[in-house]
N, C-alpha and C positions, 0 to 999 in steps of 0.2 A: 897647918891650917886645915883641919879636917873638913870643914864646910867647903873649902876651896877645891878639895879633891873628891867631892861627893860623886857617887856613881849614879848613872842613869839606869833606871829600871824600866823595862818594857811593860807598859801598863797592861793589867789584866792577866797577861800570860805569865808574868813572874820571871821571865827570862832576863838575864843581866847582860846587856850588850856592851857594858863597859868592863867586863871581867878581864883582868890582865893576868898573863901567865906569871908564875912565881920566878921564873928565870927567863932571861932574854935569849931564847933559842931562835934559830932561823926558822921561822914559821910564818904563815900568812896572817896579816892583820885584816885584810879584806880579800874575799873570794868572790869573783864574778863568774856567773854560770849562765850561758845562753842569753845574754842580755841584748835586747833589741829596744832601741829608742827611736821615736818618731815625732814629727810635728804634723798632726793631721794624718794624711795618707803618705807623707814623705818620710821614708825610713832613713835616718841619719847614721845609725850603727845597727849592725845585723849580727845576732848570735855570737856575741863576743864572750869568750871565757878566758879568764886570766887570774893570777894570784898576785896580790901586792904584799911583799914581804915586810914583816915588822922591823922597824928601826933601820930600814933601807931607804935610799932615795931612788925612786923609780921615775924615769923620764918617758914621756909619751911623745913620739915624733911622727911626722908624716906631713904631706902637702896640705895646703889650705883646703878646708871643706871635707877632710877625710873622717871627721868625727871625733877628733882629739878632745876638744873642749866639751863636747856633749858627753863623752864618756866620763870626763872629770866631774861634770855637774851631776851625773847619775850617781856618783859615789857618795854624795851627801844629800840627795833628793832635791837639789836645786832645779833640776830639769823640769820637775813637775810644776814649778811655779810659773812656767810659761803657758799661756792659753793654748789649747789643742795638743799639748805635749802628752805623750804616752810612753810607758815603760813596761816591758815584759821581761821575765827572767828573774834571776836571783842576784842580789848583792848582799853578802853576809859579812858583817862586821863583828869580829870576836865571836864568831860562831852563830850569830843570830841575824835573821833577815831584817834589813833596815826598811824593807817595804812591807813587812808584816802589818796587818790591819790594826794591831794594837801598839805599834811603835810610833812614838810621837816624832814628827819630822824635825821640829825645832830642837828637841833634845839630841837628835842625831847630829844636827849641825853644830851643836856645842862641842861635840867630841870629834867631829870631822870638819875642821875649819877650812875657810877658803880665802885666798888672796887673789885678786883679779889683776888683769893686765895693766889697767890704768889705776893709779892710786885713788882711793875713794875715802878721803878723810871727811868727816862730817863738818861742813863749813861753819855751822853756828856754834860749834863746840871748841873748847880749849884743847890744847895738846893732852893735858891730863884727862879730861873728860872723854876724849876720843878713845884713849886706851882703856878707860874704865867702862865704856859703853856696854860691852857684853856682860859685865858682871851684874848689871841691874836685873837681868832676866833669869838669874839663877834662882832655884827654889829657896835657897837660904843665902841671899847675897851678903857679901862682906860689907862692913861699914867703917866709916871714919878712918882711923890710922891704918887699919888692915887694907883698905883700898889703896892708900898711898904706898904701902909696902908692895902690893901687887903691881901697881903702875911702875914703880921703880924697877922691880924685877924684870918686867916685860920690856921696858926701855933699855935696860942693861943687856938683856939677851939679844935684842934687836940691834945692838951697837949704836944706839941713839942717845943714851942717857947723858953722856958728857957734852953732847951738842945742844941739848934742850933743857937740862936740869934747872937752869935759871929762867926758863921761858914757859914753864908748864901752864901758866894761866893765859898765855897768848893764844891767838887763833892758829889752828893747824894749817890754815891756808897760807900762812907766811913762810912755811917750810919749802925747801927746794923739792923738785920732783923725786929725787932719790930719797930724801928724808921722809917725804910723805909716804913712799912705798914702805920704808922701814917702820914708819908709824903704823901703817895698816897691818904689817906683820906683828908688831907689838900688840895691837888690838886683838889680833887673831889668837895669839899665844897666851894672852892674859887669862883666859879661861882654861888654860892647860889642856888643849885637845890632844887626843892620842894620834890623830892624823892631821896633816896640813896639806891641803890641795893648793897648788900654785899655777895659775893660768897665765903663762908667758909673763912672769913678774918683772922681767928686766927689758921687755921689748921697747919701752919708751925711755930707757935710761941711758946715760952716758957710760963709757967704759969704767970709770972709777966707781960709780954707784953700782954698776953691774957686779964688779969684783966684790964689793962689800956684801951684796945680797948673796953671792955664791959662797963667800966665807961663812955667812950666817947659816946658810943651808947645811954646810958641812958640820957646823957646831950643833945645830938642832937635831941632826940625825941620832945623836947620842940617846935621846929619850923620846923621840918622835918619829913617826913614819911620814915620809914626804913623797908626794906625787907631783911632778912638775911637767907641764906642757911647754914645749919649746920648739921654735923653728931653727934654733941655732945648734947645728951639729956639734960644734966645738964645745958649747956649753953642756950639752947632753953627755958628751964624753968626759968632761971635767968633773961634773957634780954627781953623776948617777952611778949606782951600783948595778941597776937593772934597767933595760930599755925595752919599750914596747913600740913596735912599728905598725902603724895603721894606714890603710889605703882603701878608698872608696867605701868607708863605713865598716870595713872588716879588719880584724886583727890578722896581720900577715905573719908576724914573728915576735916572740917574746923570749928574751934570754939575757944572760949577764952582759953588761955593757961592752966589755972587751970582745966578746964573741960577735955581737951585733956589728961592731965597727971593723973588726979584723977578719972574721970568717963567718959571715952570716950564712944560714942554710938556704934561704930563699933568694933567687937572683933579683927579685924586685927590691929586696932590702939592700942588697949590694948596690944596685943602680941608684937608689935614693941617697944612701950615705956617701957615695962617691960623687954625687952631684950630676948624674946623668939625666935626672928628671926631678921635678918638684920645685 
């Protein structure tokens, strides 16, 4: 489906922010350089520089209010949707700045999708239409049978197909909390983003639903870069390849997950992952 995989072009500049490498090498999908984000005069994150590696799961950890979710929202320009919000610095996706004046924010969000802490199914739409919602705003949206194929693919990848295939015309509100969250993931991956951002996606779920989401994350990393904010240290250790620790709006340490949890360089990181504060 060529149209389904169409590339985003940065308008006017001609740069292609959806360019994918020919081979899956360990290289950054997103590079953040000296990023500062604020609400009015209140700085939430300060001069953060970090690389998000392609086809890896990166966990962002830290106490409440440290800037985790704000950093996540800056990665696909959701931060700027809040009144008084400001961003300084560079976020480069596939080598091009997403904050360039010629880059369309909506097109960026198609390729850097987002799943929120609480499931957000559209209450007036059926299960099928929820999954297909993002397809409507594509430059050349799929139609008819092609939509059904994409919906089925997304529901299968989210592990929800066998549970809802006979209920596709029913309201999404009738699903359980865990099912609604997997539906939101299916909606996010239906447009085949390169990156999926997840803001505490299992915080309100029971252990069984949480396990299903974590299994799904492990499967999606095969062809997608995932960044997950979590307060659960065990979850970060289980699902991520790389971990970022933030404190008071600053990046304290960024390293491979086994290093962060077994031999961190900064004593503040050790204190946090061992439960001495936070």
